[in-house]
DSSP file (Angstrom, degrees, kcal/mol; ACC not computed):
  #  RESIDUE AA STRUCTURE BP1 BP2  ACC     N-H-->O    O-->H-N    N-H-->O    O-->H-N    TCO  KAPPA ALPHA  PHI   PSI    X-CA   Y-CA   Z-CA
    1    1 A X              0   0    0      0, 0.0     2,-0.3     0, 0.0    57,-0.1   0.000 360.0 360.0 360.0 141.7  138.0   76.7   61.0
    2    2 A X        -     0   0    0     55,-0.1     2,-0.4    56,-0.0    55,-0.2  -0.754 360.0-160.7-106.9 152.5  139.6   79.2   63.4
    3    3 A X  E     -A   56   0A   0     53,-2.1    53,-2.0    -2,-0.3     2,-0.1  -0.991  29.0-108.0-128.6 138.9  143.2   79.4   64.5
    4    4 A X  E     -A   55   0A   0     -2,-0.4    51,-0.2    51,-0.2     2,-0.2  -0.391  31.8-151.0 -66.6 139.0  144.4   81.3   67.5
    5    5 A X        -     0   0    0     49,-3.1    49,-0.5     1,-0.1     2,-0.1  -0.575  37.1 -74.2 -99.6 170.0  146.3   84.5   66.8
    6    6 A X        -     0   0    0     -2,-0.2    -1,-0.1    47,-0.1    47,-0.0  -0.433  54.3-116.4 -66.0 133.2  149.0   86.0   69.0
    7    7 A X        -     0   0    0     -2,-0.1     2,-0.7    46,-0.1    46,-0.1  -0.280  20.2-127.7 -68.7 158.5  147.6   87.6   72.2
    8    8 A X     >  -     0   0    0     44,-0.4     4,-1.9     1,-0.2     5,-0.1  -0.893  20.3-175.0-114.2 104.2  148.0   91.3   72.8
    9    9 A X  H  > S+     0   0    0     -2,-0.7     4,-2.3     1,-0.2     5,-0.2   0.855  87.7  57.5 -65.0 -34.9  149.5   92.2   76.1
   10   10 A X  H  > S+     0   0    0      1,-0.2     4,-1.9     2,-0.2    -1,-0.2   0.902 107.0  48.3 -61.6 -41.3  149.0   95.9   75.4
   11   11 A X  H  > S+     0   0    0      2,-0.2     4,-2.3     1,-0.2    -2,-0.2   0.898 109.2  52.9 -66.2 -41.0  145.3   95.3   75.0
   12   12 A X  H  X S+     0   0    0     -4,-1.9     4,-2.3     1,-0.2    -2,-0.2   0.898 108.4  50.9 -60.8 -40.4  145.1   93.3   78.2
   13   13 A X  H  X S+     0   0    0     -4,-2.3     4,-1.1     2,-0.2    -1,-0.2   0.890 109.0  51.2 -64.8 -39.0  146.7   96.2   80.0
   14   14 A X  H  < S+     0   0    0     -4,-1.9     3,-0.3     1,-0.2     4,-0.3   0.905 111.1  47.8 -64.5 -41.3  144.1   98.6   78.6
   15   15 A X  H >< S+     0   0    0     -4,-2.3     3,-1.5     1,-0.2    -2,-0.2   0.898 107.0  56.6 -66.1 -40.1  141.3   96.3   79.8
   16   16 A X  H 3< S+     0   0    0     -4,-2.3    -1,-0.2     1,-0.3    -2,-0.2   0.775 103.3  55.9 -62.5 -25.8  142.9   96.0   83.2
   17   17 A X  T 3< S+     0   0    0     -4,-1.1    -1,-0.3    -3,-0.3     2,-0.2   0.536  79.0 115.0 -84.3  -6.4  142.7   99.8   83.5
   18   18 A X  S X  S-     0   0    0     -3,-1.5     3,-2.0    -4,-0.3     2,-0.1  -0.460  79.9-106.5 -66.1 129.2  139.0  100.0   82.8
   19   19 A X  T 3  S+     0   0    0      1,-0.2    62,-0.1    -2,-0.2    -1,-0.1  -0.354 105.9  26.1 -58.1 130.3  137.2  101.3   85.9
   20   20 A X  T 3  S+     0   0    0      1,-0.3    50,-0.8    -2,-0.1     2,-0.6   0.099  90.5 112.3 102.7 -21.4  135.3   98.5   87.6
   21   21 A X  E <   +B   69   0A   0     -3,-2.0    -1,-0.3    -6,-0.2    48,-0.2  -0.761  33.3 169.0 -84.3 119.3  137.6   95.7   86.4
   22   22 A X  E     +     0   0A   0     46,-2.4     2,-0.3    -2,-0.6    47,-0.2   0.470  62.9  14.0-111.3  -1.9  139.5   94.3   89.3
   23   23 A X  E     -B   68   0A   0     45,-1.0    45,-2.7    84,-0.1     2,-0.4  -0.939  57.8-143.2-165.8 147.1  141.0   91.2   87.7
   24   24 A X  E     -B   67   0A   0     -2,-0.3     2,-0.3    43,-0.2    43,-0.2  -0.939  21.6-161.3-109.7 137.2  141.6   89.6   84.3
   25   25 A X  E     -B   66   0A   0     41,-2.8    41,-0.7    -2,-0.4     2,-0.1  -0.741  39.2 -75.9-111.1 161.3  141.3   85.8   84.0
   26   26 A X        -     0   0    0     -2,-0.3    25,-0.2     1,-0.2    -1,-0.1  -0.374  39.1-152.5 -56.2 131.0  142.7   83.5   81.3
   27   27 A X        +     0   0    0     23,-2.2    -1,-0.2    37,-0.1    24,-0.1   0.736  69.1  85.4 -81.7 -23.4  140.5   84.0   78.3
   28   28 A X  S    S-     0   0    0     22,-0.6     5,-0.1     1,-0.1    21,-0.0  -0.392  97.6 -84.5 -75.3 155.9  141.0   80.5   76.9
   29   29 A X     >  -     0   0    0      1,-0.1     4,-2.2    -2,-0.1     3,-0.2  -0.232  43.5-110.1 -56.2 152.0  138.9   77.6   78.0
   30   30 A X  H  > S+     0   0    0      1,-0.2     4,-2.6     2,-0.2     5,-0.2   0.852 116.5  53.4 -58.5 -39.3  140.2   76.0   81.2
   31   31 A X  H  > S+     0   0    0      1,-0.2     4,-2.5     2,-0.2    -1,-0.2   0.921 109.9  47.5 -63.6 -42.8  141.3   72.8   79.5
   32   32 A X  H  > S+     0   0    0     -3,-0.2     4,-2.4     1,-0.2    -1,-0.2   0.887 112.0  51.1 -64.3 -37.9  143.4   74.7   77.0
   33   33 A X  H  X S+     0   0    0     -4,-2.2     4,-2.2     2,-0.2    -2,-0.2   0.913 110.8  47.8 -65.2 -43.4  144.9   76.8   79.8
   34   34 A X  H  X S+     0   0    0     -4,-2.6     4,-2.6     2,-0.2    -2,-0.2   0.929 112.6  48.5 -63.8 -45.8  145.8   73.7   81.8
   35   35 A X  H  X S+     0   0    0     -4,-2.5     4,-2.7     1,-0.2     5,-0.2   0.917 110.8  51.8 -60.5 -43.2  147.4   72.0   78.7
   36   36 A X  H  X S+     0   0    0     -4,-2.4     4,-2.2     1,-0.2    -1,-0.2   0.910 111.7  46.4 -58.9 -44.1  149.3   75.2   78.0
   37   37 A X  H  X S+     0   0    0     -4,-2.2     4,-2.2     2,-0.2    -2,-0.2   0.892 112.4  49.7 -67.4 -40.5  150.7   75.3   81.5
   38   38 A X  H  X S+     0   0    0     -4,-2.6     4,-2.7     2,-0.2     5,-0.2   0.931 111.7  48.1 -65.0 -45.8  151.6   71.6   81.5
   39   39 A X  H  X S+     0   0    0     -4,-2.7     4,-2.1     1,-0.2     6,-0.3   0.913 111.3  51.5 -61.3 -42.2  153.4   71.9   78.2
   40   40 A X  H  <>S+     0   0    0     -4,-2.2     5,-2.3    -5,-0.2     4,-0.3   0.893 111.6  46.8 -60.9 -40.2  155.2   75.0   79.5
   41   41 A X  H ><5S+     0   0    0     -4,-2.2     3,-0.7     3,-0.2    -2,-0.2   0.904 112.7  49.1 -68.9 -40.9  156.3   73.1   82.6
   42   42 A X  H 3<5S+     0   0    0     -4,-2.7    -2,-0.2     1,-0.2    -1,-0.2   0.833 116.0  42.3 -68.0 -32.7  157.5   70.1   80.7
   43   43 A X  T 3<5S-     0   0    0     -4,-2.1    -1,-0.2    -5,-0.2    -2,-0.2   0.382 109.6-121.3 -94.8   3.8  159.5   72.1   78.2
   44   44 A X  T < 5S+     0   0    0     -3,-0.7    -3,-0.2    -4,-0.3    -4,-0.1   0.797  86.1 107.1  59.5  30.9  160.9   74.4   80.9
   45   45 A X      < +     0   0    0     -5,-2.3    -4,-0.2    -6,-0.3    -1,-0.1  -0.451  49.2 179.8-131.4  60.7  159.4   77.4   79.2
   46   46 A X        -     0   0    0     -6,-0.2     2,-0.3    -5,-0.1    -9,-0.1  -0.342   3.8-173.5 -65.4 143.2  156.4   78.4   81.4
   47   47 A X        -     0   0    0    -11,-0.1     2,-0.1   -10,-0.0    -7,-0.1  -0.929  29.7 -98.1-132.2 158.1  154.4   81.4   80.3
   48   48 A X        -     0   0    0     -2,-0.3     3,-0.1     1,-0.1     0, 0.0  -0.461  49.6 -97.6 -72.0 146.8  151.6   83.3   81.8
   49   49 A X        -     0   0    0     -2,-0.1     2,-0.3     1,-0.1    -1,-0.1  -0.316  45.5 -97.5 -63.2 150.2  148.1   82.5   80.6
   50   50 A X        -     0   0    0      1,-0.2   -23,-2.2    -3,-0.1   -22,-0.6  -0.537  32.1-169.6 -71.7 127.9  146.7   84.7   77.9
   51   51 A X  S    S+     0   0    0     -2,-0.3    15,-0.6     1,-0.3     2,-0.4   0.733  79.9  32.5 -90.3 -26.3  144.4   87.4   79.4
   52   52 A X  E    S- C   0  65A   0     13,-0.1     2,-0.5   -28,-0.1   -44,-0.4  -0.999  76.4-158.4-129.6 128.7  143.1   88.5   76.0
   53   53 A X  E     - C   0  64A   0     11,-2.4    11,-2.7    -2,-0.4     2,-0.5  -0.921   3.1-163.5-110.9 130.8  142.7   86.0   73.2
   54   54 A X  E     - C   0  63A   0     -2,-0.5   -49,-3.1   -49,-0.5     2,-0.5  -0.961   8.9-169.0-110.1 123.1  142.5   87.0   69.6
   55   55 A X  E     -AC   4  62A   0      7,-2.7     7,-2.7    -2,-0.5     2,-0.5  -0.956  10.1-147.6-116.8 125.0  141.2   84.3   67.3
   56   56 A X  E     +AC   3  61A   0    -53,-2.0   -53,-2.1    -2,-0.5     5,-0.2  -0.781  24.4 167.4 -94.8 129.4  141.4   84.8   63.5
   57   57 A X        -     0   0    0      3,-3.4     3,-0.5    -2,-0.5   -55,-0.1  -0.691  53.8 -91.4-125.3-179.4  138.7   83.3   61.3
   58   58 A X  S    S+     0   0    0     -2,-0.2     3,-0.1     1,-0.2   -56,-0.0   0.804 127.1  50.1 -64.1 -28.2  137.7   83.7   57.7
   59   59 A X  S    S-     0   0    0      1,-0.2     2,-0.3     0, 0.0    -1,-0.2   0.671 123.8 -88.5 -85.0 -18.2  135.4   86.5   58.7
   60   60 A X        -     0   0    0     -3,-0.5    -3,-3.4    38,-0.1     2,-0.4  -0.994  63.5 -30.7 145.6-151.0  138.0   88.5   60.8
   61   61 A X  E     -Cd  56  98A   0     36,-2.5    38,-2.3    -2,-0.3    39,-1.5  -0.874  40.2-156.7-112.1 137.1  139.3   88.6   64.3
   62   62 A X  E     -Cd  55 100A   0     -7,-2.7    -7,-2.7    -2,-0.4     2,-0.5  -0.959   9.2-155.4-109.7 127.7  137.4   87.8   67.5
   63   63 A X  E     -Cd  54 101A   0     37,-2.4    39,-3.4    -2,-0.5     2,-0.4  -0.893  13.3-172.3-102.1 129.7  138.7   89.3   70.7
   64   64 A X  E     +Cd  53 102A   0    -11,-2.7   -11,-2.4    -2,-0.5     2,-0.3  -0.970   8.4 170.3-125.8 138.8  137.8   87.5   74.0
   65   65 A X  E     -Cd  52 103A   0     37,-2.1    39,-2.9    -2,-0.4     2,-0.5  -0.995  19.8-153.0-145.0 145.1  138.4   88.6   77.6
   66   66 A X  E     -Bd  25 104A   0    -41,-0.7   -41,-2.8   -15,-0.6     2,-0.3  -0.987  24.7-175.1-120.2 126.9  137.2   87.3   81.0
   67   67 A X  E     -Bd  24 105A   0     37,-2.9    39,-2.9    -2,-0.5    40,-1.2  -0.800  24.0-134.8-123.8 159.4  137.0   89.8   83.8
   68   68 A X  E     -Bd  23 107A   0    -45,-2.7   -46,-2.4    -2,-0.3   -45,-1.0  -0.934  21.4-163.8-109.5 138.9  136.3   90.0   87.5
   69   69 A X  E     -Bd  21 108A   0     38,-2.9    40,-3.0    -2,-0.4   -48,-0.2  -0.978  14.4-157.1-126.2 135.1  134.0   92.8   88.7
   70   70 A X  S    S+     0   0    0    -50,-0.8     2,-0.6    -2,-0.4    -1,-0.1   0.849  80.3  53.9 -78.7 -35.1  133.7   93.9   92.3
   71   71 A X    >   -     0   0    0    -51,-0.3     3,-1.0     1,-0.1     4,-0.3  -0.898  61.3-162.0-112.8 114.0  130.2   95.4   92.2
   72   72 A X  G >  S+     0   0    0     -2,-0.6     3,-1.2     1,-0.3     4,-0.3   0.839  91.8  59.6 -61.2 -34.6  127.3   93.3   90.9
   73   73 A X  G 3  S+     0   0    0      1,-0.2    -1,-0.3     2,-0.1     3,-0.2   0.771 108.1  44.8 -66.5 -24.5  125.2   96.5   90.3
   74   74 A X  G <> S+     0   0    0     -3,-1.0     4,-2.7     1,-0.2    -1,-0.2   0.349  80.4 106.5-100.4   6.0  127.8   97.9   87.9
   75   75 A X  H <> S+     0   0    0     -3,-1.2     4,-2.5    -4,-0.3     5,-0.2   0.886  79.6  48.3 -57.0 -45.2  128.4   94.7   85.9
   76   76 A X  H  > S+     0   0    0     -4,-0.3     4,-2.0    -3,-0.2    -1,-0.2   0.925 114.3  45.9 -62.7 -44.4  126.6   95.8   82.8
   77   77 A X  H  > S+     0   0    0     -4,-0.2     4,-2.3     2,-0.2    -2,-0.2   0.896 111.9  51.0 -67.1 -40.1  128.3   99.2   82.7
   78   78 A X  H  X S+     0   0    0     -4,-2.7     4,-2.5     2,-0.2    -2,-0.2   0.928 110.0  50.3 -63.3 -43.9  131.7   97.7   83.3
   79   79 A X  H  X S+     0   0    0     -4,-2.5     4,-2.6    -5,-0.2    -1,-0.2   0.901 109.9  50.7 -60.2 -40.7  131.2   95.2   80.5
   80   80 A X  H  X S+     0   0    0     -4,-2.0     4,-2.6     2,-0.2    -1,-0.2   0.902 110.3  49.2 -64.2 -40.8  130.1   98.0   78.2
   81   81 A X  H  X S+     0   0    0     -4,-2.3     4,-2.3     2,-0.2    -2,-0.2   0.891 111.5  49.3 -66.2 -38.7  133.3  100.0   79.1
   82   82 A X  H  X S+     0   0    0     -4,-2.5     4,-2.4     2,-0.2     5,-0.2   0.935 111.7  48.9 -64.2 -45.7  135.5   96.9   78.4
   83   83 A X  H  X S+     0   0    0     -4,-2.6     4,-2.7     1,-0.2    -2,-0.2   0.938 112.6  47.8 -57.3 -48.5  133.8   96.4   75.1
   84   84 A X  H  X S+     0   0    0     -4,-2.6     4,-2.9     1,-0.2    -1,-0.2   0.884 110.0  53.1 -61.7 -39.2  134.3  100.0   74.2
   85   85 A X  H  X S+     0   0    0     -4,-2.3     4,-2.1     2,-0.2    -1,-0.2   0.921 111.2  45.4 -62.8 -44.6  137.9   99.9   75.2
   86   86 A X  H  X S+     0   0    0     -4,-2.4     4,-2.0     2,-0.2    -2,-0.2   0.928 114.2  49.0 -65.1 -44.3  138.6   96.9   73.0
   87   87 A X  H  X S+     0   0    0     -4,-2.7     4,-2.2     1,-0.2    -2,-0.2   0.926 112.0  48.1 -60.7 -45.7  136.8   98.5   70.1
   88   88 A X  H  X S+     0   0    0     -4,-2.9     4,-2.7     1,-0.2    -1,-0.2   0.862 107.3  57.6 -63.4 -36.6  138.6  101.8   70.5
   89   89 A X  H  X S+     0   0    0     -4,-2.1     4,-1.7    -5,-0.2    -1,-0.2   0.935 110.6  42.2 -59.0 -47.2  142.0   99.9   70.7
   90   90 A X  H  X>S+     0   0    0     -4,-2.0     5,-1.8     2,-0.2     4,-0.7   0.861 113.2  52.0 -72.2 -34.7  141.4   98.3   67.3
   91   91 A X  H ><5S+     0   0    0     -4,-2.2     3,-0.9     1,-0.2    -2,-0.2   0.935 111.6  47.6 -63.9 -44.6  140.0  101.5   65.7
   92   92 A X  H 3<5S+     0   0    0     -4,-2.7    -2,-0.2     1,-0.2    -1,-0.2   0.828 109.8  53.0 -65.9 -31.6  143.2  103.3   66.9
   93   93 A X  H 3<5S-     0   0    0     -4,-1.7    -1,-0.2    -5,-0.2    -2,-0.2   0.604 110.5-123.3 -80.0  -9.5  145.4  100.6   65.6
   94   94 A X  T <<5 +     0   0    0     -3,-0.9     2,-0.9    -4,-0.7    -3,-0.2   0.678  63.6 141.9  78.0  17.2  143.8  100.8   62.2
   95   95 A X    > < +     0   0    0     -5,-1.8     3,-0.7    -6,-0.2    -1,-0.2  -0.793  22.4 174.6 -96.4 100.3  142.8   97.1   62.2
   96   96 A X  T 3   +     0   0    0     -2,-0.9    -1,-0.1     1,-0.2    -5,-0.1   0.475  60.4  87.2 -83.0  -0.2  139.4   96.9   60.6
   97   97 A X  T 3   +     0   0    0     -7,-0.1   -36,-2.5   -37,-0.1     2,-0.5   0.524  54.2 113.3 -80.8  -4.5  139.3   93.1   60.7
   98   98 A X  E <   +d   61   0A   0     -3,-0.7   -36,-0.2   -38,-0.2     3,-0.1  -0.560  32.8 164.9 -72.1 117.7  137.8   92.8   64.2
   99   99 A X  E     +     0   0A   0    -38,-2.3     2,-0.3    -2,-0.5   -37,-0.2   0.609  58.3  27.9-109.1 -17.2  134.4   91.3   63.7
  100  100 A X  E     -d   62   0A   0    -39,-1.5   -37,-2.4     2,-0.0     2,-0.4  -0.997  53.1-164.7-151.1 141.1  133.5   90.2   67.2
  101  101 A X  E     -d   63   0A   0     -2,-0.3     2,-0.5   -39,-0.2   -37,-0.2  -0.993  10.5-165.1-127.2 124.3  134.2   91.2   70.8
  102  102 A X  E     -d   64   0A   0    -39,-3.4   -37,-2.1    -2,-0.4     2,-0.6  -0.943   4.9-175.1-113.2 119.2  133.4   88.8   73.7
  103  103 A X  E     -d   65   0A   0     -2,-0.5     2,-0.4   -39,-0.2   -37,-0.2  -0.959   9.1-172.5-112.9 115.3  133.4   90.1   77.2
  104  104 A X  E     -d   66   0A   0    -39,-2.9   -37,-2.9    -2,-0.6     2,-0.8  -0.893  19.9-139.7-109.9 136.5  132.8   87.4   79.8
  105  105 A X  E     +d   67   0A   0     -2,-0.4   -37,-0.2   -39,-0.2     3,-0.1  -0.857  22.6 175.6 -94.2 112.0  132.3   88.0   83.5
  106  106 A X  E     +     0   0A   0    -39,-2.9     2,-0.3    -2,-0.8   -38,-0.2   0.722  67.3  12.2 -87.8 -24.2  134.2   85.3   85.3
  107  107 A X  E     -d   68   0A   0    -40,-1.2   -38,-2.9   -84,-0.1     2,-0.4  -0.978  54.8-165.9-156.2 138.7  133.5   86.7   88.8
  108  108 A X  E      d   69   0A   0     -2,-0.3   -38,-0.2   -40,-0.2   -37,-0.1  -0.997 360.0 360.0-124.5 128.1  131.3   89.2   90.5
  109  109 A X              0   0    0    -40,-3.0   -39,-0.2    -2,-0.4    -1,-0.1   0.445 360.0 360.0 100.4 360.0  132.1   90.3   94.1
């Protein structure tokens, strides 16, 4: 069973700077995002949706991100650059537990 770990705003900022990425979307499923927003509104502690989600499992950490890309022809290359950026972030941080990186394209164009 997996449990969500704390999101990394620094990592989200690094992904947003990748050439070709023109928007970051909430990485969590839409239902989880809506529930999070409703709870925040009800408790008067609204927070921004997580742009990068880190999920800790028995095997390690999975990093998930959903991006918007302006140019359909460059989608594969942009995804590869985002993947490399996330991988380099964890290598530089000395965290060897990252076992999976998921880059989802939420929008092209």
